[in-house]
N, C-alpha and C positions, 0 to 999 in steps of 0.2 A: 766277421763281426762288423768290420768297417762298412761293408756293403749294406748290412742290415740297418746301420745308423743312417746312412745316406738315403735309403729307401723310406725310412720312418720320417725323416725330416721333410722329404718331398711330399709325403702323404699329409703331414701336418700343414704344410704350406698350401696344398690343394684344398684341404678342408676349410682353412681360413678364407681363401678366395671365394669358395662356394658360399660360405656364411655371409660375406659381404654382398655377393650377388643376390642372395635370397632377401637380405635386409633391404637392398635397393628396390627389388621388385615389389615387395609388400608395403614398404613404408615411404617410398619416394613417389612424388606426384609425377605422372608422365609428362614429358615435354611435347605438347601438341602445337607449339608455335610454328608458324610458317615463316621462315627467314625472309622469303621474298615479300610477304605481306608486311613484315616489320620494316623492310627497306622502303616500301611505298609509303607507309605511315610516316616514317621519318621525313621523307621528301615532301609529303603533303603538309605536315605540320611546320616544316622549315621554309615553306614557300611564302615569302613575305613580299614578293614583288607586287606592287599596286596596279590594279586595273586602270586603264585610261579610258574605259568605256563605262557607261552606267546603263542599267536596265530601265527602259522607258515604257514598256508595254508587255503584258502577258495575255495570251490568247488561250482560252480553255477549249480543249477538244472534247468530243463526246464518244470517240471510238474506244473500244475496250482495250486495244493496244495501239500504239503509234510507232511507226518505223521509218517513214520516208517524209522528206520535206523538200519543197522547191518553190520557186516564184516564177511569174511570167513578166513580160515586158511592161504590163500595165500595173504591176505591183500586187497582183493577186497572190495569195498564199495558199499552197496546196499541201495537204497532209494526207498520207496514206497509212493504212494499218490493217487491223483485223476486220474483215468483212465490210470495209467501207473507205470512202474518200470524202474529205471535207475541203471546201474552198471558201476562203475568207477574203474580204477586201483589205486594203492596207491599214484600215483602222481596227481590224479584228472582228468585224461583223460578218456573220455567216452569209455567204451568197447562195451557196447550194451544197447539198451533200447527198450522196447516194450509196446504196449498198452494192457490194460485190460479193461473189461467192467464194472468196479466198482471202488470204492475207498478203497484202502488197508490201513487200519488204523495202522497195525503193520506188521512186517516181521521178519522171522527167516530163517536160512540156515542149512540144515542137513549136516552131514559129507560127504555124497555122492553128495552134490551140489544141492539138490532139494530146491526150494524156497517155504516156507510156508507163506501165508498171511492171515490176519484176515479181513474179510469183514462183518462188523456189527455183524451178528448173526451166521456166519459159517466160516469154514476154506477152503481155496483153495490151491492146490499144483501145482506149475509151474516148468518148466525147464528154463535154461538160454537162450534158443532160443525163448522163448515166447509161448511155448505150454502149455496149461493147462492139467495137468495129471489127476487131480481128483477134485471133489467138494463135500465136506462133507455135511451131512444134517444139517439143522438149529438146533442150541442149544436152541431155543425158541424165542418167539416173543419179549421178554424183554431182550434178550441177547445183550450185547455190548462188543465185543472182543477188548481188549486193549493191550494184550501182549501174545507172544508165545515163548516157549523155547523147543528146540529139543535136545534129547540125545539118540542116538541109535534108538530103537523102541518106546521110551517114548516121548510123546508130552504133554506139560503142557500149558494150555490155561487159561488166566485170563479173567473173564467175569465180567465187572464192573456193568452191568445192573442187574445181578442176584446175585452179591456179593459172587462169588465162584470161585475156581480153578478146572478145569477138568483135570484129568490125563487120557490120551487116548493112545491107540496103534496107531502106524503110519498108520495103515489101517483105522482108524477112529472110532473103537469101544471104549466104555468107560470102564476104569478100576475102577475108583472111583472118588469121589468128595473130595476136600480138603478145609478146612477152615470154614466149617459151624459151627456155635456156638455150643459148647458142654461143659457145666460146669463140667461134669464128667471127661473129659480129659484135661481141662484147656484151650481149644481152645476158644479165646474170640469172634470170629466172625469178619468179615471184615466190617469196616465203610467206605463207599465210597460215599461222597457227590457229586462228579463230576466224569466224565469218565477218571480218571487217576488212573491206577491200574496196577503195573508193577511186573514182576517176572523174575527170572533167576536161572540157575543151576550152583552151585559152583563146583570146581575141585573135591571135595570129593563125588560128585554125589547127594548131597542134594539140596532141593529146597528152595530158599529164596523168600519171597513174601513181598511187601510193604503193610502195613495196613495204608493207608494214613490218614484216619480220626483219627487214634490214634498216628500218627507221629512215627510209629514203623516199624521194620523189624522182620519177623517171619521165622524161619527155620523149615522145615518139611521133614520127610522121604516121600518117594513116596507113602506109604500107608496112608498118612494123619496124622501120629503121629507128634505132635508138639515137637520139640527138644529144642529150645531155642528162645529167642526174646530179643530185646533191644528197648528202647523208647528214643527219643530225642526231647521232646516238650519244646521249649523255644523261646523267642524273640531274644535271643542272636545269634551271628553268629554261635555258636557251635550247635544250634538246628534247629528245623523246626517249623514253625508257620503257621497261616492261617487255612483254612478249611480242607485242604487235601494235605499234603506234606510229603515226597518228591514225585514229580510227576513221575520221572523216575530214573533208576539207571543202572549201568553196573559194571562188575568186572574188577579190575585192578590187574595184577599179581596174580590173583586167590585168593588173600588174603585181598584185599581192596575194598571198595565200592566207586564208583564215583556216586554222586547224583546231580539231578537238581530239581528246584522248580518252581512253578508258584506263581504269586503275587509279589514275590521278585525274579527277574531273576538272578540266580547265580548257579554256579557249584562248588561242594566241594568234598573232599575225607575224608572217615572215615575208621577206622579199623573195623574188623569184630565184635568187642565187642561194637561198637558205639562210640569209642573215635574219636573226631574230630582231623584231621591231617593238612589239608591244603585247600586253596582256589585255584580253577582252573580259574574261571572267575567271575567277579563282575557284579552287576546290570547295571553299566554304560556302559558295553560292549554290551548291548542288547537294543532294542527298548522297551520302557515301555509298559507293557501289553502283551508281548510275552508269549505264552504258547506252550506246546508241545515240550519242549527241550529234545527230545529223545537222548539217549547216546549209544555209542559203544566204544570199545577199540580194536585197531587193533594188528597185530602181531609184531609191533614195539613198543607196549605200548604207542602209541599216543592216546589221548582222543579226540573222535569225538563228536561234538555237532550239532544236527539238529536245524537249526534256521528257523522255518516256516515263520516268518515275512519277512525275507530277502531272503528266498528260497535258503539257503546256507547250505552246510556241512562245519563246521568250525573245524579246527584241532589245538589242543593245545599240546605243549611239555614243559617239565621242562625248566626253565630259566637257 
């Protein structure tokens, strides 16, 4: 008899639990919130640091999509994107534009004026008249080229798909690979959750590479030796957060980093040791969700920001 009472009580309790579950299923609204998104929104709304730069010029592009931005020693501004390249003078007037048969995800200019573009898995070289001079072989089926830096005969190529930097000769042959994980030499390996992987060559001739999944910058010799690095992982304004930031960077005065981010659309300045210095542009100056804020600095030390959402090159100068 006692055993029957225990079983009956357990059955009643089970029925009550099922009833609550059915009620919740049919009458409660599903929780579709993304906690990561909520965290970013809180950071964006709480970001009250004032920018010390102001926007002084906007240059409208005519490409269907824009992805890459760079400048040359004369202050000309180059924009690459879907099916074309546009070149502007320093005042924003179009000097020339020409069609290409692909989408140029990134762009760099050599000292002799040749235009290097990254087209998914390979490099192409063009002149300013719209003539393709060469097309390199594919770096592999998984290659996703996101950044190029040119110094003399040395070409450095960031491949987000295969998580490596290629050091090549200007004629296309490979010298060596940089950044592959190697505990013996202290190279941590690149963590690249999304196709944002930038690099650049500093005035001293060394290579700086963003390791976006680690929120860090790494400095290498051309032979792949890791010289130094700094990390700035934080939800505060002074750091980088999210899955993979910073997304892009450029050198200012050859001794400072200008950085941009995705998730929280902002542009900032850091010293070469990672010390946060200033804000260039705040999230409320961009459409929410804008990605691909490529950066360049021209010969007047103006900071140029590519805005793919508005199809603009936006120029910022100190207030």
